[in-house]
C-alpha positions in Angstrom: -23.9 12.5 -11.8 -20.3 10.7 -12.1 -19.4 7.8 -10.3 -18.1 8.1 -6.6 -14.4 6.3 -6.8 -12.6 6.1 -3.9 -8.8 4.7 -4.5 -6.2 2.4 -1.4 -2.7 1.8 -0.8 -3.0 -2.6 -0.2 0.0 -3.3 2.0 0.2 -1.3 5.0 -3.6 0.2 4.6 -5.6 -3.2 3.9 -2.8 -5.6 4.1 -0.2 -6.7 7.2 2.5 -5.0 5.6 4.9 -4.1 8.6 3.6 -7.8 10.1 4.8 -9.5 6.9 7.8 -7.9 6.8 8.9 -8.3 10.1 8.1 -12.0 10.0 10.0 -12.5 6.6 12.4 -10.9 8.4 13.1 -12.9 11.2 12.9 -15.9 9.4 15.8 -15.2 7.5 18.0 -13.6 10.7 16.7 -14.7 13.9 19.2 -13.9 16.2 19.1 -10.0 14.6 17.5 -6.8 16.4 13.9 -7.5 14.5 12.7 -3.5 15.1 15.9 -2.4 13.8 15.6 -5.3 10.7 12.2 -3.7 9.8 13.4 0.0 10.1 16.3 -0.8 7.5 14.1 -2.5 5.6 12.2 0.7 5.6 14.9 2.8 4.8 16.0 1.4 1.5 13.0 -0.2 -0.1 12.1 3.1 -1.4 16.0 3.9 -2.6 15.7 0.7 -4.4 12.1 1.5 -6.1 13.2 5.7 -7.0 13.2 6.0 -10.3 12.2 2.5 -11.0 9.7 0.4 -12.8 11.2 -2.6 -12.4 9.0 -5.6 -10.6 8.3 -5.7 -7.1 9.7 -8.8 -6.6 12.5 -8.0 -7.6 12.4 -4.7 -5.1 12.3 -7.0 -2.3 15.4 -9.3 -3.4 17.7 -6.3 -4.2 17.1 -4.7 -1.2 17.4 -7.8 1.1 20.3 -7.9 -0.7 21.3 -3.9 0.3 20.5 -4.9 4.4 22.4 -8.7 4.2 25.7 -6.5 3.1 25.0 -3.4 5.1 25.0 -5.9 7.9 27.1 -8.1 7.0 24.8 -11.1 6.9 24.3 -14.2 5.3 21.9 -14.3 3.0 21.6 -17.3 0.8 20.9 -17.2 -3.1 18.0 -19.2 -2.6 15.9 -16.6 -0.3 16.7 -13.9 -2.1 13.1 -14.4 -3.1 11.6 -15.0 0.6 9.5 -11.8 0.5 7.9 -12.2 -2.7 7.0 -16.6 -1.4 5.4 -15.0 2.0 3.5 -12.2 0.9 0.5 -14.0 -0.4 0.2 -14.7 3.4 0.8 -11.6 4.7 -2.3 -11.2 7.1 -5.6 -8.8 6.0 -6.3 -6.8 8.8 -10.0 -7.6 10.0 -11.4 -4.2 9.8 -11.1 -4.2 5.9 -13.8 -6.9 4.5 -16.8 -5.3 6.0 -15.5 -2.3 5.5 -15.1 -2.4 1.9 -18.3 -4.4 1.3 -19.7 -1.7 3.7 -18.2 0.9 0.7 -19.5 -1.2 -1.6 -23.1 -1.4 -0.4 -22.8 2.4 -0.9 -22.2 2.9 -4.3 -18.3 3.1 -4.1 -16.1 2.1 -7.2 -12.9 0.7 -5.3 -9.4 0.9 -6.4 -6.2 -0.2 -5.7 -3.0 1.4 -6.1 -0.4 -0.2 -5.5 3.5 -1.0 -5.5 3.3 -4.0 -5.9 3.3 -7.0 -9.1 -0.2 -8.2 -9.8 0.1 -11.2 -9.5 1.3 -10.5 -5.7 -1.7 -7.9 -5.4 -3.9 -10.0 -6.7 -3.0 -13.3 -4.2 -4.0 -10.2 -1.3 -7.1 -9.7 -2.8 -8.6 -13.4 -3.1 -7.1 -13.2 0.5 -9.6 -9.8 1.3 -12.4 -11.3 -0.6 -14.6 -8.1 -2.0 -14.3 -7.2 -5.3 -12.7 -4.4 -6.6 -13.3 -2.4 -9.7 -9.9 -1.5 -10.8 -6.3 -1.8 -10.0 -3.0 -0.5 -10.8 0.8 -1.4 -9.8 3.7 -0.2 -10.2 5.3 -2.9 -12.4 2.7 -2.2 -15.1 2.7 1.2 -15.0 7.1 1.5 -14.6 6.6 3.9 -11.7 6.8 3.8 -7.8 5.1 6.4 -5.3 5.2 8.7 -4.3 5.6 9.2 -7.1 2.9 10.8 -9.4 2.6 7.4 -11.7 -0.4 5.5 -10.3 -2.8 9.1 -9.9 -2.0 9.6 -13.4 -3.2 6.1 -14.5 -5.8 6.2 -12.2 -7.6 9.2 -13.6 -6.6 8.5 -16.9 -7.7 4.7 -16.5 -11.3 5.5 -15.3 -11.7 9.4 -16.0 -13.5 9.5 -12.3 -14.1 13.7 -11.4 -11.3 14.7 -8.9 -14.2 15.9 -6.9 -15.9 12.5 -6.4 -12.6 10.7 -5.5 -10.5 9.9 -2.4 -7.5 8.2 -1.6 -7.3 6.3 1.3 -3.9 5.2 2.7 -1.8 4.4 5.7 2.0 5.9 4.2 2.5 9.2 4.8 5.7 8.9 2.7 4.7 6.9 -0.3 0.8 8.7 -0.7 -0.3 11.2 2.1 2.1 13.2 1.1 1.5 12.8 -2.3 -1.5 13.7 -2.3 -0.7 16.9 -1.0 1.5 17.6 -3.8 -1.1 17.2 -6.0 -3.9 18.7 -4.3 -6.0 15.2 -3.7 -8.1 14.7 -0.2 -6.7 11.5 1.3 -7.9 9.9 4.4 -5.0 8.8 6.8 -5.6 5.0 8.4 -3.4 6.1 10.9 -2.6 2.2 12.1 1.0 2.7 13.9 -0.1 5.6 16.3 2.3 8.6 14.1 1.7 12.0 14.3 1.6 14.5 11.4 1.4 17.6 10.4 0.6 16.7 6.6 -2.8 18.0 4.9 -5.1 15.4 4.6 -8.9 14.9 4.5 -9.2 12.8 8.0 -8.0 10.6 10.1 -9.2 6.9 11.3 -7.4 4.6 12.7 -8.6 1.5 10.4 -11.6 0.7 8.1 -14.7 0.5 10.8 -16.2 4.0 9.9 -14.7 4.8 6.5 -17.6 4.6 5.1 -19.4 7.5 7.1 -16.3 9.8 6.2 -16.5 9.1 2.7 -19.3 10.2 2.7 -19.7 12.9 4.1 -16.7 14.3 2.6 -18.3 13.4 -0.8 -22.0 13.0 -0.4 -23.9 10.1 -2.7 
């Protein structure tokens, strides 16, 4: 029987993307409304990514520049790369290492499909401390989610049986919705207590019960 594969988004799902972004924005512009800045970043970044294959470090730098221009804020030249510099220190959610370790113990192969650069993701995987079998990053395939390039690259690289694969992610926009369009089962990690009518194979608040959920979806 073919391998069971689970693919993950990384930032927001395994690593605290929102916390990392908010901390970096607060350091750059401490007198600004942090909630509003984070919401603006969340809006602008996909616009920068759309239809482009540039490095994620460049995406973050350009997003900061656009926010600064839009808000009339000062962004010193030596701070354009502040987000990329901070990313390796973004915290791993505490449920992640034991959750991934349990999946490996049950025989699941792990893949990461991430809108980032290889060296940035490698730093986060080192912090997570659990080996993965494959990682696919935007800067290497020239495509950013929610475009389908990550999943196309995953199936092309692994030859995985679609019936024995599940995707796991926190982002409705980047992951859950494209999986629904592709007909792929997706378990939504709803860490922000959001609501959605998008179809999904399951919904959890963290990874603590993920192994049991995936075993029900794809029995060993």
